[in-house]
C-alpha positions as CSV (number, residue, x, y, z in Angstrom):
1,X,54.3,75.9,120.2
2,X,50.8,76.8,121.0
3,X,49.6,73.3,120.1
4,X,52.1,71.4,122.3
5,X,51.4,72.5,125.9
6,X,53.9,70.1,127.3
7,X,56.7,71.4,125.2
8,X,55.7,75.0,125.9
9,X,55.7,74.3,129.7
10,X,59.1,72.7,129.4
11,X,60.5,75.7,127.4
12,X,59.0,78.1,130.0
13,X,60.6,76.2,132.9
14,X,64.0,76.1,131.1
15,X,63.7,79.8,130.2
16,X,62.9,80.8,133.8
17,X,65.7,78.6,135.2
18,X,68.3,79.9,132.8
19,X,67.2,83.5,132.5
20,X,65.7,84.7,135.7
21,X,64.3,88.2,135.3
22,X,66.0,89.5,138.4
23,X,69.5,88.4,137.3
24,X,69.8,87.9,133.6
25,X,66.9,89.3,131.7
26,X,64.4,92.1,131.9
27,X,62.2,90.1,129.5
28,X,59.7,87.5,130.7
29,X,58.9,84.4,128.9
30,X,55.7,85.6,127.3
31,X,57.3,88.7,125.8
32,X,60.3,86.7,124.6
33,X,57.9,84.2,123.0
34,X,56.0,87.0,121.3
35,X,59.1,88.5,119.7
36,X,60.8,85.1,119.2
37,X,63.9,86.4,121.1
38,X,67.1,84.4,121.1
39,X,66.7,83.3,124.7
40,X,63.2,82.0,123.9
41,X,64.5,80.1,120.9
42,X,67.3,78.6,123.0
43,X,64.8,77.5,125.6
44,X,62.6,75.9,123.0
45,X,65.6,74.1,121.5
46,X,66.5,72.8,124.9
47,X,63.0,71.5,125.5
48,X,62.9,69.8,122.1
49,X,66.3,68.1,122.9
50,X,65.0,67.1,126.4
51,X,61.9,65.6,124.8
52,X,64.0,63.6,122.4
53,X,66.2,62.2,125.2
54,X,63.2,61.3,127.3
55,X,61.5,59.7,124.3
56,X,64.5,57.6,123.7
57,X,64.2,56.4,127.3
58,X,60.5,55.7,127.0
59,X,59.6,58.7,129.2
60,X,57.4,61.7,128.6
61,X,57.4,65.3,129.6
62,X,54.8,65.7,132.4
63,X,51.6,67.5,131.8
64,X,51.8,71.2,132.5
65,X,50.3,72.5,135.7
66,X,48.6,75.9,135.3
67,X,47.7,77.8,138.5
């Protein structure tokens, strides 16, 4: 994942949307990634699936925006 910044950004967005720290998880994305937790793996899988759907439509994941 470190080499595909777009996929990582998409996985982070999915993780944050599905598992907000204040409601569902006490673990942020970075820690979940470090330990390869199930929620992280699910977010990555969702990002991979989204990329496949977008590729089939001729679209791309947008470039990540880092503040």
